[in-house]
TORZAFI-744128 format. One record per residue (C-alpha): x, y, z. Coordinates in Angstrom, 3 decimals. Layout:
N
(node (X, Y, Z))
...
This chain:
570
(node (4.784, 16.554, 25.276))
(node (3.631, 18.916, 28.034))
(node (1.132, 20.388, 25.603))
(node (-0.358, 17.001, 24.752))
(node (-0.520, 16.062, 28.412))
(node (-2.230, 19.333, 29.259))
(node (-4.777, 18.824, 26.499))
(node (-5.487, 15.250, 27.573))
(node (-5.865, 16.346, 31.195))
(node (-8.175, 19.200, 30.226))
(node (-10.302, 16.925, 28.073))
(node (-10.624, 14.319, 30.777))
(node (-11.746, 16.985, 33.190))
(node (-14.147, 18.673, 30.770))
(node (-15.655, 15.643, 29.064))
(node (-14.945, 13.170, 26.317))
(node (-14.546, 14.058, 22.700))
(node (-13.478, 17.663, 23.100))
(node (-10.797, 19.247, 20.952))
(node (-8.685, 22.317, 21.330))
(node (-11.125, 24.349, 19.226))
(node (-14.244, 22.344, 19.977))
(node (-14.531, 21.026, 16.416))
(node (-14.575, 17.563, 14.844))
(node (-16.531, 16.037, 17.744))
(node (-19.204, 13.474, 16.816))
(node (-22.621, 14.288, 18.326))
(node (-23.176, 12.721, 21.751))
(node (-25.207, 9.532, 21.815))
(node (-28.297, 9.346, 24.035))
(node (-27.590, 7.780, 27.451))
(node (-28.080, 4.028, 27.538))
(node (-29.920, 2.335, 30.371))
(node (-27.897, 0.977, 33.258))
(node (-26.836, -2.635, 33.225))
(node (-26.442, -3.054, 29.440))
(node (-24.393, -6.076, 28.352))
(node (-22.893, -4.524, 25.223))
(node (-21.984, -0.983, 24.306))
(node (-20.826, 0.949, 21.274))
(node (-20.012, 4.480, 20.255))
(node (-20.358, 4.661, 16.477))
(node (-19.011, 8.208, 16.359))
(node (-15.660, 6.929, 17.595))
(node (-15.794, 3.534, 15.817))
(node (-15.495, 1.642, 19.109))
(node (-17.550, -1.040, 20.877))
(node (-17.270, -3.618, 23.632))
(node (-19.003, -5.508, 26.424))
(node (-19.784, -4.839, 30.080))
(node (-18.020, -7.382, 32.334))
(node (-20.012, -9.553, 34.702))
(node (-20.595, -7.866, 38.040))
(node (-20.369, -4.358, 36.585))
(node (-23.233, -1.984, 35.801))
(node (-23.261, 0.707, 33.138))
(node (-24.480, 4.205, 33.972))
(node (-25.276, 7.184, 31.744))
(node (-22.404, 9.648, 31.703))
(node (-21.834, 13.083, 30.173))
(node (-18.036, 12.946, 30.293))
(node (-17.303, 9.322, 29.357))
(node (-18.023, 7.030, 26.434))
(node (-18.631, 4.285, 28.988))
(node (-19.005, 4.576, 32.776))
(node (-19.251, 1.406, 34.893))
(node (-19.468, 0.675, 38.589))
(node (-19.241, -2.334, 40.871))
(node (-19.141, -2.812, 44.607))
(node (-15.937, -1.043, 45.596))
(node (-14.836, 0.478, 42.250))
(node (-15.548, 2.549, 39.161))
(node (-14.394, 2.290, 35.542))
(node (-14.553, 4.757, 32.680))
(node (-13.481, 5.121, 29.064))
(node (-12.898, 8.606, 27.717))
(node (-11.600, 9.922, 24.393))
(node (-9.914, 13.050, 23.088))
(node (-9.770, 14.126, 19.439))
(node (-6.338, 15.657, 18.739))
(node (-4.321, 16.777, 15.741))
(node (-2.201, 14.118, 14.033))
(node (0.809, 16.301, 14.847))
(node (0.559, 15.555, 18.571))
(node (3.074, 13.229, 20.199))
(node (2.163, 9.588, 20.596))
(node (1.021, 8.492, 24.077))
(node (3.789, 6.804, 26.074))
(node (4.813, 6.332, 29.704))
(node (5.984, 9.921, 30.075))
(node (2.766, 11.318, 28.625))
(node (0.697, 9.157, 30.972))
(node (2.715, 10.320, 33.971))
(node (2.274, 13.963, 32.984))
(node (-1.462, 13.495, 32.465))
(node (-1.810, 12.235, 36.043))
(node (0.881, 14.436, 37.593))
(node (-0.190, 16.089, 40.838))
(node (-3.121, 13.723, 41.393))
(node (-1.534, 10.290, 41.468))
(node (1.832, 8.792, 42.397))
(node (3.275, 6.275, 39.968))
(node (3.736, 2.701, 41.101))
(node (4.684, 1.265, 37.696))
(node (4.231, 1.862, 33.965))
(node (4.736, -0.366, 30.937))
(node (3.942, -0.710, 27.258))
(node (2.119, -3.613, 25.643))
(node (0.614, -4.611, 22.296))
(node (-3.063, -3.748, 22.026))
(node (-5.373, -3.973, 19.008))
(node (-2.447, -4.273, 16.616))
(node (-0.505, -1.323, 18.050))
(node (1.129, -0.312, 21.324))
(node (-0.552, 1.081, 24.437))
(node (0.781, 2.330, 27.763))
(node (-0.436, 1.044, 31.135))
(node (0.227, 2.525, 34.537))
(node (-0.637, 1.664, 38.163))
(node (-0.929, 4.614, 40.533))
(node (-1.757, 5.473, 44.163))
(node (-3.332, 8.621, 45.550))
(node (-1.122, 10.893, 47.632))
(node (-2.802, 9.668, 50.857))
(node (-2.466, 6.020, 49.814))
(node (-6.196, 5.356, 50.233))
(node (-7.076, 5.003, 46.545))
(node (-5.531, 2.932, 43.749))
(node (-6.005, 3.307, 40.016))
(node (-4.921, 1.702, 36.749))
(node (-4.831, 3.650, 33.489))
(node (-4.421, 2.571, 29.863))
(node (-3.752, 5.130, 27.135))
(node (-3.575, 4.520, 23.388))
(node (-4.070, 6.297, 20.065))
(node (-6.184, 5.334, 17.068))
(node (-6.121, 6.974, 13.635))
(node (-8.834, 4.931, 11.972))
(node (-12.274, 6.516, 12.270))
(node (-10.896, 10.010, 12.870))
(node (-11.422, 12.759, 10.321))
(node (-8.454, 13.749, 8.101))
(node (-5.609, 15.310, 10.066))
(node (-6.973, 14.074, 13.414))
(node (-6.597, 11.051, 15.650))
(node (-8.202, 9.699, 18.837))
(node (-6.482, 9.308, 22.196))
(node (-8.445, 6.825, 24.330))
(node (-8.063, 6.657, 28.108))
(node (-9.438, 3.732, 30.127))
(node (-9.260, 3.875, 33.925))
(node (-10.346, 2.039, 37.066))
(node (-10.391, 3.609, 40.538))
(node (-10.771, 1.531, 43.686))
(node (-9.211, 0.946, 47.103))
(node (-5.779, -0.709, 47.322))
(node (-7.417, -3.647, 49.104))
(node (-9.968, -4.219, 46.323))
(node (-7.676, -3.388, 43.426))
(node (-6.329, -6.899, 42.789))
(node (-9.875, -8.315, 42.673))
(node (-11.524, -5.607, 40.590))
(node (-8.690, -5.026, 38.127))
(node (-9.531, -8.387, 36.534))
(node (-12.871, -6.914, 35.448))
(node (-11.018, -3.875, 34.100))
(node (-8.689, -6.070, 32.074))
(node (-11.687, -7.996, 30.748))
(node (-13.375, -4.720, 29.801))
(node (-10.329, -3.385, 27.969))
(node (-9.599, -6.744, 26.373))
(node (-13.122, -6.818, 24.960))
(node (-12.820, -3.454, 23.214))
(node (-13.146, -3.572, 19.451))
(node (-12.088, -0.745, 17.139))
(node (-13.330, -0.295, 13.591))
(node (-10.676, -0.277, 10.859))
(node (-12.957, 1.564, 8.457))
(node (-12.555, 5.225, 7.680))
(node (-14.528, 8.119, 9.160))
(node (-18.217, 8.887, 8.581))
(node (-17.535, 12.367, 7.241))
(node (-17.941, 14.116, 3.928))
(node (-14.599, 15.407, 2.689))
(node (-14.652, 17.976, -0.113))
(node (-12.538, 17.613, -3.217))
(node (-9.130, 19.246, -3.139))
(node (-8.546, 21.453, -6.184))
(node (-4.985, 21.186, -7.503))
(node (-3.120, 23.100, -10.181))
(node (-3.665, 22.504, -13.879))
(node (-7.267, 21.383, -13.444))
(node (-6.346, 18.327, -11.365))
(node (-8.407, 17.395, -8.314))
(node (-8.023, 14.870, -5.519))
(node (-11.322, 13.360, -4.393))
(node (-11.424, 11.673, -1.001))
(node (-13.198, 8.354, -0.402))
(node (-13.396, 8.580, 3.409))
(node (-14.826, 5.158, 4.230))
(node (-12.116, 3.530, 2.110))
(node (-9.376, 5.967, 3.221))
(node (-8.520, 6.360, -0.459))
(node (-8.012, 9.138, -2.986))
(node (-9.148, 9.321, -6.576))
(node (-7.065, 11.412, -8.970))
(node (-8.199, 11.583, -12.610))
(node (-9.882, 8.188, -12.312))
(node (-6.838, 6.596, -10.632))
(node (-7.459, 5.204, -7.152))
(node (-4.812, 5.454, -4.406))
(node (-4.358, 2.881, -2.985))
(node (-5.121, 0.851, -6.089))
(node (-7.302, -2.203, -5.606))
(node (-4.467, -4.289, -7.069))
(node (-1.851, -2.884, -4.664))
(node (-0.523, -5.922, -2.717))
(node (1.422, -3.797, -0.213))
(node (-1.513, -1.832, 1.216))
(node (-2.229, -3.688, 4.466))
(node (-5.200, -2.289, 6.371))
(node (-5.255, -5.216, 8.795))
(node (-2.507, -3.364, 10.697))
(node (-3.648, -0.005, 12.133))
(node (-1.726, 3.168, 11.378))
(node (-0.396, 3.235, 14.947))
(node (0.832, -0.337, 14.437))
(node (2.854, 0.661, 11.393))
(node (4.294, 3.551, 13.412))
(node (5.364, 1.044, 16.053))
(node (7.108, -1.101, 13.426))
(node (8.911, 1.920, 12.015))
(node (9.996, 3.182, 15.441))
(node (11.219, -0.196, 16.707))
(node (13.324, -0.879, 13.634))
(node (14.723, 2.636, 13.593))
(node (15.755, 2.244, 17.241))
(node (17.457, -1.051, 16.448))
(node (19.450, 0.599, 13.683))
(node (20.381, 3.575, 15.878))
(node (21.651, 1.157, 18.507))
(node (24.043, -0.318, 15.940))
(node (21.994, -3.380, 15.048))
(node (21.592, -4.820, 11.559))
(node (18.121, -5.542, 10.248))
(node (17.391, -9.039, 9.006))
(node (15.946, -9.447, 5.518))
(node (12.487, -9.927, 7.032))
(node (12.862, -6.819, 9.201))
(node (14.071, -4.743, 6.252))
(node (11.005, -5.768, 4.255))
(node (8.752, -5.011, 7.224))
(node (10.321, -1.572, 7.495))
(node (9.609, -0.840, 3.833))
(node (5.993, -1.938, 4.337))
(node (5.679, 0.382, 7.343))
(node (6.897, 3.431, 5.446))
(node (4.751, 2.501, 2.444))
(node (1.522, 2.166, 4.426))
(node (2.199, 5.331, 6.414))
(node (2.690, 7.198, 3.122))
(node (-0.663, 5.883, 1.863))
(node (-2.433, 7.010, 5.036))
(node (-0.832, 10.446, 5.040))
(node (-1.645, 11.030, 1.375))
(node (-5.311, 10.342, 2.023))
(node (-5.389, 12.325, 5.287))
(node (-4.178, 15.514, 3.580))
(node (-7.495, 16.076, 1.807))
(node (-9.680, 17.776, 4.381))
(node (-6.944, 18.132, 7.031))
(node (-6.927, 21.447, 8.968))
(node (-4.622, 23.993, 7.348))
(node (-4.537, 26.334, 10.334))
(node (-1.689, 26.080, 12.826))
(node (-2.635, 25.746, 16.501))
(node (-1.212, 28.043, 19.086))
(node (2.410, 27.101, 19.884))
(node (2.353, 24.349, 17.248))
(node (5.252, 24.236, 14.791))
(node (3.124, 23.013, 11.873))
(node (-0.507, 22.629, 10.960))
(node (-1.908, 19.119, 10.465))
(node (-1.873, 19.715, 6.698))
(node (1.779, 20.792, 6.667))
(node (2.735, 17.849, 8.871))
(node (1.000, 15.363, 6.585))
(node (2.429, 16.936, 3.426))
(node (5.995, 16.675, 4.706))
(node (5.755, 13.216, 6.230))
(node (3.828, 11.686, 3.317))
(node (6.709, 12.496, 1.002))
(node (9.295, 11.453, 3.575))
(node (7.683, 8.045, 4.125))
(node (7.269, 7.470, 0.387))
(node (10.957, 8.306, -0.147))
(node (11.961, 6.021, 2.725))
(node (9.821, 3.240, 1.241))
(node (11.708, 3.641, -2.056))
(node (15.064, 3.441, -0.283))
(node (14.054, 0.521, 1.927))
(node (12.653, -1.432, -1.042))
(node (15.871, -0.749, -2.956))
(node (17.929, -2.126, -0.063))
(node (15.740, -5.244, 0.032))
(node (16.093, -5.674, -3.742))
(node (19.869, -5.299, -3.741))
(node (20.248, -7.723, -0.831))
(node (18.021, -10.261, -2.569))
(node (19.985, -9.929, -5.816))
(node (23.223, -10.452, -3.907))
(node (21.820, -13.580, -2.280))
(node (20.225, -14.854, -5.514))
(node (16.704, -14.584, -4.057))
(node (13.484, -13.368, -5.738))
(node (13.240, -9.578, -5.686))
(node (10.210, -8.846, -7.867))
(node (8.080, -7.630, -4.947))
(node (10.741, -5.153, -3.871))
(node (11.009, -3.808, -7.420))
(node (7.229, -3.443, -7.600))
(node (7.125, -1.570, -4.302))
(node (9.954, 0.678, -5.478))
(node (7.955, 1.583, -8.607))
(node (4.734, 2.108, -6.636))
(node (6.407, 4.261, -3.998))
(node (7.998, 6.386, -6.724))
(node (4.509, 7.343, -7.891))
(node (3.343, 7.902, -4.301))
(node (6.253, 10.277, -3.726))
(node (5.343, 12.148, -6.911))
(node (1.751, 12.422, -5.685))
(node (3.001, 13.777, -2.359))
(node (5.064, 16.398, -4.203))
(node (2.123, 17.323, -6.433))
(node (-0.300, 17.643, -3.503))
(node (2.149, 19.941, -1.725))
(node (3.563, 22.095, -4.525))
(node (1.188, 21.638, -7.466))
(node (4.004, 20.781, -9.860))
(node (6.544, 18.078, -10.626))
(node (10.217, 18.803, -11.175))
(node (12.436, 17.167, -13.802))
(node (13.973, 14.675, -11.365))
(node (10.545, 13.482, -10.221))
(node (9.442, 13.065, -13.841))
(node (12.483, 10.911, -14.615))
(node (11.493, 8.611, -11.781))
(node (7.966, 8.435, -13.191))
(node (9.311, 7.185, -16.526))
(node (11.047, 4.331, -14.703))
(node (7.836, 3.555, -12.773))
(node (5.673, 3.657, -15.924))
(node (8.050, 1.266, -17.671))
(node (8.615, -1.032, -14.667))
(node (7.714, -4.718, -15.037))
(node (5.048, -4.249, -12.368))
(node (3.526, -1.002, -11.095))
(node (0.027, -0.543, -9.698))
(node (0.031, 3.180, -10.516))
(node (1.277, 2.961, -14.094))
(node (-1.540, 5.163, -15.458))
(node (-0.733, 8.063, -13.133))
(node (3.002, 7.651, -13.765))
(node (2.443, 7.698, -17.530))
(node (0.168, 10.729, -17.414))
(node (2.544, 12.821, -15.330))
(node (5.644, 11.748, -17.233))
(node (3.975, 12.724, -20.513))
(node (2.596, 15.919, -18.902))
(node (-0.976, 15.088, -19.850))
(node (-3.887, 16.961, -18.326))
(node (-6.381, 15.642, -15.804))
(node (-9.250, 15.526, -18.319))
(node (-7.222, 13.573, -20.870))
(node (-5.968, 11.173, -18.229))
(node (-9.429, 10.501, -16.795))
(node (-10.814, 9.906, -20.299))
(node (-8.016, 7.441, -21.115))
(node (-8.380, 5.552, -17.831))
(node (-12.163, 5.275, -18.280))
(node (-11.924, 4.191, -21.921))
(node (-9.295, 1.548, -21.136))
(node (-11.460, 0.112, -18.346))
(node (-14.312, -0.350, -20.833))
(node (-11.899, -1.748, -23.393))
(node (-10.508, -4.382, -21.044))
(node (-14.045, -5.430, -20.154))
(node (-14.847, -5.802, -23.857))
(node (-11.677, -7.846, -24.444))
(node (-12.577, -10.169, -21.557))
(node (-15.993, -10.631, -23.172))
(node (-14.341, -11.410, -26.542))
(node (-15.856, -8.291, -28.115))
(node (-12.646, -7.474, -29.941))
(node (-13.963, -4.675, -32.161))
(node (-15.404, -2.895, -29.116))
(node (-12.126, -3.329, -27.277))
(node (-10.199, -1.691, -30.131))
(node (-12.758, 1.115, -30.345))
(node (-12.387, 1.943, -26.654))
(node (-8.606, 1.775, -26.969))
(node (-8.741, 4.276, -29.819))
(node (-10.881, 6.554, -27.629))
(node (-8.018, 6.565, -25.125))
(node (-5.524, 7.338, -27.878))
(node (-7.707, 10.150, -29.192))
(node (-7.936, 11.661, -25.710))
(node (-4.168, 11.595, -25.225))
(node (-2.911, 12.382, -28.704))
(node (-1.800, 8.797, -29.270))
(node (0.392, 8.835, -26.152))
(node (-1.261, 6.089, -24.088))
(node (0.840, 2.881, -24.259))
(node (-1.781, 0.742, -22.534))
(node (-4.200, 1.567, -25.378))
(node (-1.694, 0.293, -27.943))
(node (-1.298, -2.882, -25.869))
(node (-5.059, -3.372, -25.823))
(node (-5.256, -2.927, -29.601))
(node (-2.448, -5.466, -30.024))
(node (-4.252, -7.976, -27.814))
(node (-7.602, -7.492, -29.578))
(node (-6.021, -7.668, -33.022))
(node (-4.122, -10.842, -32.181))
(node (-7.193, -12.540, -30.677))
(node (-9.168, -11.756, -33.827))
(node (-6.445, -13.268, -36.030))
(node (-4.867, -10.073, -37.377))
(node (-1.307, -10.842, -36.368))
(node (0.332, -8.175, -38.527))
(node (-1.886, -5.497, -36.976))
(node (-1.022, -6.821, -33.534))
(node (2.697, -6.547, -34.268))
(node (2.279, -2.945, -35.407))
(node (0.324, -2.037, -32.263))
(node (2.939, -3.704, -30.039))
(node (5.658, -1.653, -31.746))
(node (3.557, 1.513, -31.144))
(node (3.314, 0.637, -27.452))
(node (7.112, 0.435, -27.237))
(node (7.434, 3.795, -28.987))
(node (4.930, 5.373, -26.574))
(node (6.809, 4.106, -23.523))
(node (10.517, 3.594, -24.161))
(node (12.651, 1.514, -21.802))
(node (9.783, -0.780, -20.780))
(node (11.180, -4.302, -20.602))
(node (7.749, -5.911, -20.580))
(node (6.584, -4.030, -23.672))
(node (9.772, -5.020, -25.482))
(node (9.227, -8.676, -24.595))
(node (5.586, -8.484, -25.722))
(node (6.746, -6.914, -28.985))
(node (9.287, -9.694, -29.515))
(node (6.754, -12.429, -28.721))
(node (4.234, -11.103, -31.243))
(node (6.975, -10.818, -33.862))
(node (7.933, -14.458, -33.265))
(node (4.236, -15.380, -33.433))
(node (3.960, -13.482, -36.735))
(node (6.908, -15.557, -38.035))
(node (9.188, -12.526, -38.236))
(node (12.101, -13.988, -36.241))
(node (14.789, -11.640, -37.561))
(node (12.875, -8.617, -36.285))
(node (12.248, -10.356, -32.960))
(node (15.934, -11.144, -32.538))
(node (16.816, -7.536, -33.379))
(node (14.490, -6.302, -30.603))
(node (15.938, -8.760, -28.081))
(node (19.577, -8.164, -29.014))
(node (19.377, -4.378, -29.002))
(node (17.640, -4.320, -25.611))
(node (19.382, -7.282, -23.968))
(node (20.944, -5.359, -21.087))
(node (17.822, -3.328, -20.275))
(node (15.655, -6.450, -20.173))
(node (18.099, -8.436, -18.032))
(node (18.411, -5.617, -15.502))
(node (14.636, -5.210, -15.123))
(node (13.881, -8.564, -13.441))
(node (15.431, -12.049, -13.295))
(node (12.116, -13.381, -14.652))
(node (12.453, -11.180, -17.710))
(node (15.943, -12.513, -18.428))
(node (14.477, -16.014, -18.573))
(node (11.649, -14.885, -20.870))
(node (14.201, -13.117, -23.095))
(node (16.240, -16.301, -23.591))
(node (13.104, -18.384, -24.092))
(node (11.854, -16.025, -26.810))
(node (15.325, -15.985, -28.333))
(node (15.231, -19.787, -28.497))
(node (11.834, -19.733, -30.217))
(node (12.966, -17.032, -32.657))
(node (15.983, -19.136, -33.668))
(node (13.727, -22.190, -33.924))
(node (11.309, -20.327, -36.234))
(node (14.334, -19.161, -38.255))
(node (15.464, -22.778, -38.623))
(node (18.772, -22.276, -36.764))
(node (19.042, -25.234, -34.400))
(node (22.427, -24.236, -33.041))
(node (21.255, -20.766, -32.013))
(node (18.073, -22.227, -30.496))
(node (19.969, -24.819, -28.421))
(node (22.396, -22.159, -27.150))
(node (19.456, -20.048, -25.980))
(node (17.874, -23.065, -24.248))
(node (21.163, -23.748, -22.430))
(node (21.070, -20.097, -21.292))
(node (17.514, -20.641, -19.995))
(node (18.633, -23.676, -17.999))
(node (21.597, -21.805, -16.528))
(node (19.426, -18.872, -15.440))
(node (16.817, -21.286, -14.093))
(node (19.330, -23.031, -11.855))
(node (20.878, -19.757, -10.683))
(node (17.462, -18.303, -9.870))
(node (16.465, -21.124, -7.553))
(node (13.853, -22.566, -9.935))
(node (11.220, -19.967, -8.951))
(node (8.137, -19.944, -11.242))
(node (7.876, -17.148, -13.813))
(node (4.574, -15.394, -14.558))
(node (4.706, -15.386, -18.367))
(node (2.375, -17.669, -20.304))
(node (3.579, -17.196, -23.934))
(node (-0.111, -17.083, -24.842))
(node (0.276, -15.191, -28.126))
(node (2.992, -17.504, -29.408))
(node (1.146, -20.621, -28.251))
(node (-1.999, -19.635, -30.169))
(node (0.043, -18.851, -33.275))
(node (1.700, -22.295, -33.203))
(node (-1.543, -24.218, -32.735))
(node (-2.177, -27.240, -30.574))
(node (0.394, -29.630, -32.048))
(node (3.627, -29.852, -33.959))
(node (7.330, -29.887, -33.022))
(node (7.542, -26.119, -32.436))
(node (4.532, -26.189, -30.143))
(node (6.027, -29.079, -28.190))
(node (9.302, -27.198, -27.682))
(node (7.432, -24.067, -26.576))
(node (5.366, -26.122, -24.118))
(node (8.532, -27.572, -22.604))
(node (9.957, -24.063, -22.145))
(node (6.714, -22.688, -20.755))
(node (6.202, -25.625, -18.357))
(node (9.713, -25.250, -16.929))
(node (9.411, -21.502, -16.418))
(node (5.987, -21.829, -14.795))
(node (7.198, -24.532, -12.406))
(node (5.345, -27.437, -14.007))
(node (8.134, -29.023, -16.061))
(node (11.635, -30.373, -15.525))
(node (15.090, -29.654, -16.918))
(node (15.236, -33.186, -18.293))
(node (11.940, -32.689, -20.117))
(node (13.190, -29.455, -21.663))
(node (16.441, -31.065, -22.786))
(node (14.567, -33.956, -24.347))
(node (12.153, -31.661, -26.206))
(node (15.025, -29.671, -27.700))
(node (17.333, -32.611, -28.394))
(node (19.999, -31.594, -25.899))
(node (22.342, -34.040, -24.168))
(node (22.270, -34.517, -20.420))
C-alpha cells in the first residue's frame, strides 16, 4: 500500500501518465485552447465537459486543468501494474499525507465501480481540497491499469460553492469500455499452439476459437473490471462475516469470478513478465495465477448455484452451462501458464465437451482428444463453412466441409458427424443420418445431447427398438445432465413406443412426461423435435401426438391437450 501511495504521489508531482519505468504512456496530446466546452483524452479512453463558469487551460502535468474565480481543478492519471492495490480510503490518505489533513473520506459507486472521495484541509487551515481516486482497467495495455485522480483546491469559504462545479465535472466524465489501442504480439505456446490477442475486443483467439465466444451469455462487458472486483469483494466480506448469500447473490458472485477470469486470460498476452523492484510477482505471474483461481471459483460458485436450484426445483441450466464454460477457461489458464494439461484437467474437458451447453466445446474437444493446433483450426474453419452451407440448404457442400473437418482430425470431430447427420437427414437420406448420429456419439461418449439426437433420428428412421435401447442404456446419464433432457428422453420414449405400436408403453412414458413437467415448474424446453416432425409429415395420428408433446414442452400447449391427444384419462 505504501508503495502504491508513493508511486501515485510521485506521478502527481511529476506529471500525468508516468509509470515506474516510463513505459506504456500514450503520447501527450497537443494543448487545447482555454475555455473549451468539451474535452477528451483518447490515449486514456476518457472524455467529459467543462462546467459553466470554469475555464480550461493547457497543462503539462494534467489531462485536464480548469480554473474559476477562487479555485482550481485538475484530473491526473497514473499507469500502474495490475498487481498494485486498489485505491481506497487508506491509499488516498497516504497519497496526501504530510500535505493535507483529513476531514472525511468515503466510498461511492462511480462509472459502474467504486471510487474513494476525501475532503481535506491544509495544515494552516487556509486551503480546502476535495479528491476523488478510482481505477480503470479498460483502455489500459495488458497487465496495466489506470489510477485517475480528480481534485479541486480552493479556500474553505469558497469550497461549498465551487465544489458543486467539481461534482458536475466528475459526474460528466465518461470512460470507454473498449480495449486499448495497442498492437499485442501473438503468444507462442507449446506444441505449436498460439494465443492471438484482439486488443480492441479484449479477446483471445486460440486455433480459431475465440475467448470470450460471441455466443457466451455470461460475458458482461457493461460492468467494468473494477465493478466485478467490487462485487467479488463485497460478497466475500459478507461470507467472512458469517452471512449467507441469497440465490441472486450467489449467481452474481459466479458471474464476477467468471468475468474476472475472462479479463485476466486476455490480459496475460502482452503483459510485462519482469518483476518490479520489491514486487512479489510480475504482472504476468499475477494474471496467470488469478486467472486460474477465478475460473476455478466460477466453477465452484456455479456448482453451488446449480445444487441449490436442484434442491429447490428451480431451473439450473444456466449454472450448468457456466460450469462447463469455466472448466474450459480454467484449462486455458493452466495451458497458458504451464504449456500442458494434466490428466485431471483433461477429464474435466470431457465433461465440458459433452455438456448439454458449452460455448467452448471445440476447444474442450480438441484438448481432450489431444489434437494439435493446426488440426483444430482446420476443423473449426471447415465446420464454420459447413454450417453456413447447411443454412443455405447446400447439403452436399455442408457434408463436404464436415468431411474436411474429419480428415483434419482423423475422424475425431463429433460436431462434423452431427453436421453430416443434419445434412443427410435434410436431403432425405435418413439411414445415413442415423449412421452419422451414431458416429457422433462414438466420437464423444457421455454426451446426453448427442444420445438424444441419436435416439430421435432412430425414431424418425422407424427403428424404435434401437432408439429404446439407446434411451434405456443411458437413462441415468441423460437424466442427470439437465431436467430438460429428462423430459426429452421420456417424450422420445413415448414416440418410440408409439412407432412400435405399443400403446401401453407410450402412455406410461407420456405420464412420466406430465409428472416431470409438473415437478419442473412448467418451464419451456428448448428442443423442437424437428427431425422426427419432418419424418412424420404434416398430418396423421402420430404427428398429432408429437405436436401435443412438443407444444407442451415448449410452453405452448396444455396438459389437458396432451392427455386428449394420447387418449389418457383426466
